[in-house]
N, C-alpha and C positions, 0 to 999 in steps of 0.2 A: 488392723491395715491388712489388706489382702496381700497374699504372698506373692512376690514379685517373681515372675516367671521370665526367665531370658533378660537379664539384666542388661546385657550387652546393646548399646545404642548404635546403630551404623550412623557414620557421619562422611559422606564421600564427598568432597569439594574438588569439582572437577575444574581444571585451568584449560582455557582454550587457546593453548600456546601451539605453534606448530612441532615442537618437540615431543616426538613419541616413542623414543627408544627404550623406555623402560618398563616396568610391568604394567602401569597405567599413568595416566596424566598425574603431574603433581598435584595433589590435593592441599598442600601444605602453603599458605600464603605467607611467607617469609617477606619481609618488608623490602621493597627494591630501595628506597630511601630512607633517609635519616628523618627522625622527627622528636622534636622536644616539646614534651605536653606536660601541664599540672593543673592543679585547680585548688579551689577553695570553696566547700560547699557544706551541705547538711545531708544526714540519712538518720533513719529512723530504723531501731532493732529492737523487735518485741515492744514497740510502743515508745521505746525510750530514745529521746534525740541526742545526736552525737555532731559534734562540728567535724568535718572532714578536711585534711590537708593531703594534697595528692600530689608526687612526683613521678612521672613516667615517660622517661626518654625511651624511644626505641632508635638503636645508632645501628646503621648499615654500611659497612666500608669494604666495598668489593664482595668477597667471599665472607667476610666476618660479619657477625651481629650480634649485639647484645641488647637486651629488653630488661628495665627496670620498671617496677610498679610498687612502690613505697607509700603505704596510705595510713597516716596516723587518725584515730579517731579519739576526739576529746568529749568526755562525758559532759554534757551542758547541765545536768543535774548534779553534779558530783564535782563541782569547782574545776572542770574541765581537766579531771584526771585522765591519762591515758587508758585507753582499753586495751588491755594486753592478750586477749584471747588469741588472736591471729599469730601471735609470736611466741606462744606457748606450747611446746610439743611441736611435732612436724618439722619444718626446715626452720623454726624460729625466725630470727631477724634476716638471715638468709633467703629467706622468702621474697624479699625486696628485689633479689635478682631472679626474674621471671625466666632468663635463659643467656646462654652464651652459645654462640653455635659458629660453626664453619660450613659453607656451602648450604645446599637445600636438599631436602628430601628428593632422592633419584638422581642427584649429582654422582658423577664417578665416585667421590668421597663426600661424607657428610658425617658431621658430629654435632651433637647439640646436648648440653647440659643444664638442668634445670627443670622447669616445669615441661611436661610432656602433654600437649594439648590433644595431638592424634596419632599414637604410636601404634603402627601396623605392623606386621609380618606377613611376607608373601601377598597373597590376594585375600587375606584376612580371615580365612575361615576359622581360626582359633584366637587371633588377637587384631583387633580392628579399631582404630581410633581409641584407645585407651588413652585415659586422662588422670594422671598421678595429682591433679589439682582438683578434683570434683568437690571434695570436702573443703570449701574456701578458706576455712579459719586453719587448717592443718595441712597446708601444702608439703610436698617432699620435694628433695633433689634427684632427679632422675638422669637417665643418660640413654640417647640414642646414638649408635655407631654403626655407618653403613659403608660398605665399600662395593665398587663393580668395576672389576678389572676386564670385561668383555665377555671371556670364555667362563669366567666363573665371578662369585662374589658372595657377600653375606649382609643380613641386616641383622641387629643387636638391640635389646631395649632392658633396661634396668629401671625398675619404679622408684626405688631408694637406694642412693649409694650408700647410706649410713648403715642400713641394716640387710640389703640385698635380698628383700622379700618377693617380689615378683622379677622373675628374670626370663627372657627370651632370646631364641636366635633363630634365624632361617638361613640356609645355606643353599645355593643354587649354581647351577651349572647349564651352559648351552653346549651341548655335547658335540653337535656338527660343526662347531667353530672350530674344533681341534683339526678335523680331517676334511671339511667341505666347507671352508669359509665364505665361499663367493655363492653357495646354493640359495637360491630364492626360497623364502620361508623356511626350509629346514634350519637356517642359521639362526634364527630368531626364536625357534622352540628352546623353552626354558623349564628344565627340570629342578623341583626345589624339595627341602625338608625343613620341618619346623619342629622345634620344640620349646615348651612353656613350662615353667614350674614357678608354684608361690610356695614358698617354705613358712613352716609354722603358722597356717592358717587355723585361728580358733575353732573350736566345736562346742556345740551347745553343753556338752558334758565338761566342761572348763580344761580340757586338754588341747592339743595342737597336732595338726596332721600336715602333710604335703598334698599339694595337688598338682598333678603332672598331666601335660597332654603332648602327643606327639601327632604329626601328620606329614603327608606328601602330596605333591600335585604337580601340574604341568600348564602353561600357558602358551599360546601362539599368536603372534600379530601377524594376522591374515590379510588386513587391509592397512596400508601406510601412505596415504596421500594428502595433500594439502587440502583437498576438499572434504575428505572422508576418512574416519581411523576407526580399526575396529579391531579387536582381541577376544578369543575364546579362551576358556580355562576349565580346568577339572581338580577338586580338591577331594582327599581322605584326610579324616581326623579322628584322633580315638583319645579317652581319658583314662589314665591307668586307674585300674579297677572298677571302671565304668564304662561306658558305651562308646559306640563310634557312628559317625555319618559321613555322608559323601555330597558333594555339589556339583553341579555343572552350570557356567553362565557365559554370558555374552555381551560385550558392551560397544556400543555404536557412538561415533561423535562426528557431528558436522560444525567444525570450528566457528564457522562464520557464513551467513548469506547475505552478502551485499553491506556487510556492515550495519545490519537490521536486527538480525537474529542469530543466535548460536545456541545450540541444543546438544546435549550427551543424554542418553537412556541406557539403563543397564537392568538386565534381569537375569536373576539366579535361582534355580530350582534345587531344593534341598530334599534328601532321603535320610531320614534320621533314624536309629535304632533308639532304644530306650537308653535313659541316663546319659544321654549327650545333648549338648546344647551350643549351636554355631555362634562365633563371635563371643566367646563366653568371657572373655577379657576385653571388655569394652569402657566406655566411658563411665558407666555407673558400676564397674566391677567392685570398686572399694565399698560401696553400700551394702554388697552382701557377702564382704571378706570377715567382717565383724560380726559375730552372732547377736542377734535380737530374738525375744520371743516368736517372731513371725517370718523370719527369712535368714537363710543361711546358705553358705555356698554349696555345702555337701547335701543339704538337703533339696536344694536346685537341682542337682544331679541326680540324686537319687529318685526324685520323681517327676523327672522328664519322661514323657511317655514316648512311644514309637510314634512316629509320624512324618508326613511329608510338610514341607512348607515353602515360602518363597520370599524372595527379598526384590524388590522393585524401587527404581530411582529414576527420577527424571530432573535434570538441572539447566539451566540455560541464563542467557542473558538477552536484554531487549535494548537495542542500539546502545550497548556498554553503558547503559544509563541505571538499569535495575537489574539485579542478580536474583534468581530464584533458586532454591534448591529444596527437594524433599524426597524423603524415601521412607519406605514402610516395609516391615518383616511381619510374617505371621507364620504360628503352626497351624496346619488344618486340623479340626477338631479339638483344638486345646483352648480352652477359655482362659481370656487375660493374658493372651501370649503376644499381643500386637506391641510392635516398637514402632516409634515414630521420630523421626528428626525433620524440623522446618526450618528454613533461614532466608531471610531477605534483607537486602541492602540497596539503598538508593543514595549515595553520598553526594550526588549533585544533581538529581532530578529536579528538585525545586530550588530556584535561586536562594542561595544563604540557608537552606535547610538539609541536614544530614540526618538519614534514617538508617536505623540498623535493627535487626530483631532475630534472636535465637531462641529455639524452643526443641527440648529433648523429652520425651514420655515414653515409660514403658507401663505394661500391667495393663493393657487398652483391650478392652472387648467393645465398647460401643463409642459412639461417637461422643458421647457425654463424658467417657472417660478420657476421650483424646482431650478434650477442652476443659478439663478440671485440673487445678493446680493443687498438688499434695505431694507425699513422700517420694512419689516416683517421677517428679517433675523437676526439670533444671531450666529457667527461662531468664532471657535477659531482654529487655527493650531500651534503646538509647535513641534519644531525639535532641538535635544540637541545633542551635540558631547561631550562624556566624554573625558577629557583631562588625568585627574587621577582619582584617587579614590575619590578625593574631588572636583574636579572643572570640570565646564562644560561650554561650549560655547553654548547660547541658542540663538534661533530666536523665538518669538512669534508673531503670527499675530492674532489680534483681528477685529471682524466687529461686533458692537452692535449700540443701539441707546441711546440718551440723551434728557432731557426735556429741551426746552428753551422757552423763553417767545420774542414774536416779539415786533415791535415798536408800536403796538396798546394793548399791554398787553395779547395778547392771547397765550396760551400755545400750542406749536408744538413739534412734535417729529423730531429729526435730525439724520441721521445715522452718525456713527463716525467709520474712519479706523485707526486702530493703528498698526503699526511694532515696535518691541521691541527686538533689537540685545542686549544681554548682556551676561555678565561673572557672572556664578551662583555658589556659594558655597552650596554644598549639602553632609550633612552627615546624615546616618540613624544609629541608635542605639537602 
């Protein structure tokens, strides 16, 4: 397996709302309404058939929300014995509680406990879209807690409340609001400082060490009109005992063009010293945290070259029917440093058909790498046919990875392919 370079995957989901008072538009799609869902179906894991029983309500009551995803897998070849892999280690049976939250990301106050799907700090130079559930069978109970009091505020992330492994915080201030609260542009300048630490990270030598990173930056909303919005930013980051890097970026958003099209674009230029990886704590960070013969978090940092790089993103909607998201980052002159995220959804483009797809891939050098499913890939494709108001015939395809221990006691990562046809009950209220 090739060495994974820059395992952080950037996933920015831009909402085209009129609010633009925070660091950037809310990329978190907390549900606006409640949904009661469940299903009975089949799946195959390593060629072995299982019957699945799923209960997945998503309840939203004002600022409060709770998401449940309880799936029982019964082994068809072993008298329908319950598969316990999902509930051994990690969060155990509590993994059925996906999250409990109050508010939404970038509200004045926001808290989420459970599965963290897109945890970010600041403009994401150190931590962006971290996912504490990327190991599907070993989810953790994490915490995101943010507050914005206008002149100052903070963001915090803890990946695992049980062990407090990966923790981070971003503290920010808008200094001109203290003495020039009405000054155009100046009142929206935000200065911030970020700290991230992962405690007890295993090394290839069998010991453990801490990974610590800190940074600071500033951003400015220089355009904020209903028809166009934009902000610029600059970031500096440093890993303790390793290297540092800088980045400057700009984002522009045209929320709506006559109801036909909405588009947002972002470009970030990076200047990286040796032994520094931007967005290091990302969706697939847990893959590099546990040492295996070919990849380790410390080796990734030690072998990172001095280089320049870029990150580009384009997102949009077409007539509110099709939503497309794509972003890509790469280090100049460094092979296999490409990282890609793609997402598409069309929940009501075709009558009675709902379509969704998500794809993340790291370690990209060529187009062939980008379209190849391997240990560096996470993919989900979901197709549903609505039988009536309450019932859907759904097929879900998943490609992800799990942690396994070989006969010598060495931890490895193994790709898993799952196909789940099922009858789904879904009711929104």
